[in-house]
C-alpha positions in Angstrom: -0.1 -0.5 -0.2 1.1 3.7 -1.1 1.5 5.5 2.1 -0.4 9.0 2.7 2.0 11.6 2.6 1.0 13.6 5.6 0.7 17.8 4.1 1.1 20.1 8.1 -0.8 23.0 8.5 0.1 26.8 7.9 -1.5 29.5 9.3 -2.0 33.0 8.4 -3.6 34.4 11.1 -1.1 35.8 14.2 -0.2 38.4 10.7 -3.4 39.4 10.4 -3.0 40.0 13.8 -0.6 41.9 12.9 -1.7 44.1 10.1 -4.5 44.6 12.0 -2.5 46.6 15.5 -0.5 47.9 13.3 -2.9 49.9 10.3 -5.1 50.8 13.9 -1.6 52.4 15.5 -0.7 54.2 11.8 -4.4 55.5 12.2 -4.5 56.6 15.3 -1.4 58.3 14.8 -3.0 60.2 11.8 -5.7 61.1 14.0 -4.3 62.8 16.2 -1.9 63.9 13.9 -5.2 65.4 12.0 -6.9 67.2 15.3 -3.7 68.3 16.8 -2.9 70.1 13.5 -7.1 71.6 13.1 -6.4 73.2 16.5 -3.4 74.7 15.4 -5.5 76.1 12.0 -8.2 77.1 14.6 -6.1 79.2 17.6 -4.4 81.2 14.1 -7.4 81.9 13.0 -8.8 83.4 16.4 -5.2 85.0 16.2 -5.5 86.6 12.8 -9.7 87.4 13.7 -8.6 90.2 16.3 -6.0 92.1 14.3 -7.9 91.2 10.8 -10.6 93.6 12.4 -8.3 96.0 14.6 -7.0 96.8 11.0 -9.9 97.5 9.5 -11.9 99.3 12.1 -8.9 102.3 12.2 -8.8 102.1 8.5 -12.7 103.1 8.9 -11.9 105.8 11.8 -9.1 107.1 9.7 -12.1 107.5 7.3 -14.5 109.3 9.0 -11.2 111.9 10.8 -10.7 112.4 6.8 -14.3 113.2 5.5 -14.3 115.4 9.6 -11.1 117.4 8.3 -13.5 118.0 5.0 -16.2 119.2 7.1 -14.2 121.1 9.0 -12.7 123.4 6.6 -15.4 124.0 5.6 -17.0 124.6 7.9 -14.7 127.0 8.3 -14.3 128.8 4.7 -18.8 128.7 5.5 -17.9 131.1 8.1 -15.8 132.8 7.2 -17.4 134.0 3.8 -20.2 134.6 6.0 -18.4 137.1 8.2 -17.1 138.6 5.3 -20.7 139.1 4.1 -21.8 140.7 6.4 -18.7 142.7 6.7 -19.3 143.9 3.9 -23.3 144.5 4.4 -22.8 146.2 7.1 -24.5 149.7 8.0 -22.6 153.1 8.1 -24.0 153.6 12.0 -23.6 150.3 13.1 -19.8 150.8 12.1 -20.7 154.4 14.2 -22.0 152.9 17.0 -19.1 149.7 17.1 -15.6 152.4 17.2 -18.1 154.4 20.2 -17.8 151.2 21.2 -14.4 150.7 21.1 -13.9 154.6 22.4 -15.9 153.1 25.5 -14.2 150.5 26.5 -10.7 151.8 26.2 -11.2 153.5 28.7 -12.2 151.6 30.9 -9.5 149.7 30.4 -7.9 152.6 30.7 -9.9 154.2 34.6 -8.4 149.9 35.0 -4.8 150.7 34.1 -5.5 153.3 36.6 -6.7 151.2 39.5 -4.4 149.0 38.9 -1.3 151.0 39.0 -3.1 152.4 42.0 -3.3 149.7 44.0 -0.1 148.6 43.2 1.2 151.6 44.8 -1.3 151.6 47.9 0.4 147.3 48.3 3.8 148.7 48.4 3.1 151.8 50.7 1.0 148.7 53.0 4.3 146.4 52.3 7.2 149.0 53.6 4.8 149.7 56.2 4.2 146.3 57.2 8.3 146.1 57.2 9.0 149.6 59.3 6.2 147.7 61.8 8.0 144.2 61.6 11.7 146.1 62.0 10.4 147.8 65.6 8.0 144.8 67.0 11.4 142.8 66.8 13.4 146.0 68.1 10.5 145.9 71.0 11.6 141.9 71.8 15.0 142.2 71.7 15.2 145.3 74.1 11.9 143.1 75.7 14.6 140.2 75.8 17.8 142.1 77.1 15.8 143.9 79.8 15.3 140.2 80.9 18.5 139.2 80.8 18.9 141.5 82.5 16.7 140.9 85.5 17.7 136.7 85.5 20.8 138.2 85.8 20.7 141.0 88.9 18.1 138.2 90.5 20.8 136.0 90.8 23.6 139.4 91.6 24.0 139.3 96.0 24.1 143.0 95.3 22.3 146.1 95.2 21.0 148.6 92.5 20.7 152.3 93.2 18.2 153.8 91.1 17.9 157.1 91.6 13.9 159.1 91.7 13.7 161.2 88.8 12.2 164.5 89.2 13.8 164.7 93.0 15.0 167.9 93.9 18.6 167.9 94.6 20.1 164.5 92.9 22.0 161.9 95.6 25.3 161.2 95.9 25.5 157.9 97.6 28.4 156.4 100.7 29.2 153.1 101.2 30.8 153.2 104.8 32.8 149.3 106.0 35.1 147.7 105.7 38.1 149.7 107.0 36.5 152.9 104.4 33.6 154.5 102.8 33.6 154.7 99.2 31.6 157.9 97.7 29.3 157.3 94.1 29.5 160.4 92.0 26.6 160.1 88.8 28.4 162.6 86.0 27.1 163.1 83.0 27.7 159.5 81.1 29.2 157.5 83.9 29.1 156.2 87.5 33.0 158.0 89.3 33.8 155.6 92.6 36.2 156.3 95.6 37.5 154.4 96.9 38.5 156.1 100.6 39.8 154.0 104.0 38.8 155.4 107.2 42.2 156.4 107.9 42.2 158.9 105.0 38.2 160.0 105.4 38.1 163.5 106.7 40.6 164.6 103.9 38.8 162.7 101.3 35.1 162.9 102.0 35.7 166.3 101.5 38.3 167.1 98.5 34.5 164.4 96.9 32.4 166.6 98.0 34.3 170.8 98.5 33.3 171.2 94.2 29.7 170.3 94.7 26.7 171.9 95.0 24.9 172.0 98.5 22.1 173.1 97.2 21.7 170.6 94.1 23.3 166.8 95.8 22.4 165.9 98.5 24.2 162.7 100.6 22.8 159.9 101.5 24.7 156.8 104.1 25.1 153.4 103.4 26.1 151.9 106.6 27.5 148.5 106.7 27.7 146.0 109.9 31.5 147.1 109.3 31.0 150.5 109.2 28.5 151.6 112.1 31.0 152.8 114.9 32.2 155.6 112.1 28.8 156.4 111.3 28.8 159.2 113.3 31.7 160.3 112.2 30.8 161.1 108.4 27.6 162.1 108.5 28.3 164.9 111.4 31.5 165.4 108.9 29.1 166.1 105.8 26.5 168.4 107.3 29.7 169.6 108.0 30.3 170.8 104.5 26.1 172.1 104.0 24.8 169.1 103.2 22.1 167.2 103.6 22.7 163.4 105.1 20.3 160.8 105.2 21.1 157.0 106.5 20.8 153.0 105.8 21.0 150.2 107.0 22.7 147.3 103.4 23.5 143.9 104.6 28.1 143.1 104.5 28.4 141.4 101.9 25.8 143.7 99.4 27.0 144.9 96.6 26.9 148.5 95.3 26.5 150.5 92.1 24.1 152.5 90.7 21.3 152.3 88.0 21.2 153.7 84.6 18.4 156.1 86.1 21.8 158.3 86.9 23.0 158.9 84.6 22.9 162.3 83.8 22.2 163.9 86.7 
């Protein structure tokens, strides 16, 4: 018997599956690229639309501006022609009236100019007066500060300032007795003369200071310190012997004595 040759079965299903899968992948990639391309075109279209619209609007606006300029120029020309025609058609009486009005306006303007000049003059005078007032106030303020400083110095100073009264019948001559002698304070024309005389030369020294003075014009005021009480009566007798009226006032031992401005010029 003849043997039958056995044939092996060959199948292409696996190859077809691979081809089918590859085709599907390719189709999917193509679709993806198509969708992406469509999106990009849509975006570019959206970008271009506003720019085109803006350019169209700009062109429209420029066109309208040009038309408006033409209309404005036409209106100006028409107004100029109307004014010229109105001037040409004006009556002589209207021209006279306008001339009169212009003359009145010029007079009013001249009056206003004069008023302005007058106001400027007044303002300048007021400024000068204000400056003078300010200067006087500053001087008064400086004087006040100087007086306050002087008063403060007098308060802090341990001493006595003698200020003769104005309008008195006789001018005072002060004689300070103490500290081993006497001190004669004579007010001169613009200063004060101070003369120190020890107790040993008191008689000759006081006599020399008072001898040339008129006792009807001057009076002597004795300022006695505690250290000069013993010489007080002797000094008073000496002054009265020269014909001067004499008064006495106590004085602290350590107090300084000065003659104030009210005594100057006496």
